[in-house]
C-alpha angles and dihedrals in degrees: 000000000000119000116258092219120066134171099225116085120229128228102233117206116252094206141029088239090072090063122077106261086357095159090052092049089047093054092046090052091050090049093052092043095048097078091052098052098075086059091059118088134171142074110285134044115187117205108197118203135015093275092053090051093059095053118106108237098162090130087069113101090214105101097188103076118171121199110205128181140126092251138012141101094247098055121121090184123036108204144121109282089213088064113038112202097224136100124259114281095004105129131057099215138014124206115202105178103184090327090135094051094064105040135093091216114039091164092064094049088053092048092050094048090049089049098053102039119088123247108283088015122140131254114192117196131183130178148145115289113225090204093071143079089267090052087052096041096051086080093056124088091251092068104012094097094041129096089258091068088063095052118109094230098205117192110253091229088060092053087051091055091050090051092048090054092052088053097256125142115221104218098176137023117186135174126195144162108060099194127091095245087229086116140009110292112244120229115257113257094192122063091213095060099077090044094053090044096054092044100045106020101035093125094052101067114135090231127044129199125201124188115197135179125208109237123200134162110226114230095194131034114267135192119267108272092238091060096060124053105205116225116231106222120178112222134189137050129282092037119135125193115204124224117224092015123151098260111123090235128028124217 
């Protein structure tokens, strides 16, 4: 098993257009996230990474959505995604769209996501599945020179173990996109094809999505969550908040 921590830094894509069939992948991720957004309540949604920032999450009832990455035109907060500049238990949900695929330290990103999210808050993670056609084709010439070949391709079960160690409960594990992403997927002409694919090949989708919730046992009585509106206060040095950025609410 390859080590999670590596010395070399990775160049993370700043747009879905840099990924083969990136727009198709983006739309499929949005489609699988949409059923979950009505279940997420609170005041702050943190979208970590440039790819997360480009996802359309208008179905989420949380109005204050913060885009955070080290670079990118849509970022409301410019900061290192390995050191989130927010206080502990200050956001209601964290979105990590392929953030673990292009990092030298995925453990640190998960630790930070766990730190800043409230108890019972949600952590949404998507990534490339190594047990898929895309995981196989990345070694072929068609994808070998693409940004996919530089992706870490962590096994979703490994990510589940990391989340369990942090005290998170994985409440959903989905896989989708059964093509190799080497070319534009063609629409199914037979109605039975998607049913067979989801029934027998559900673990071999090119993209996985994990939905986890932070679980904590309170030691002292606390006020009901709806009575207190948490204040989101950036902390740390070297953090820059852009004016006129694409976040729905500015600090």
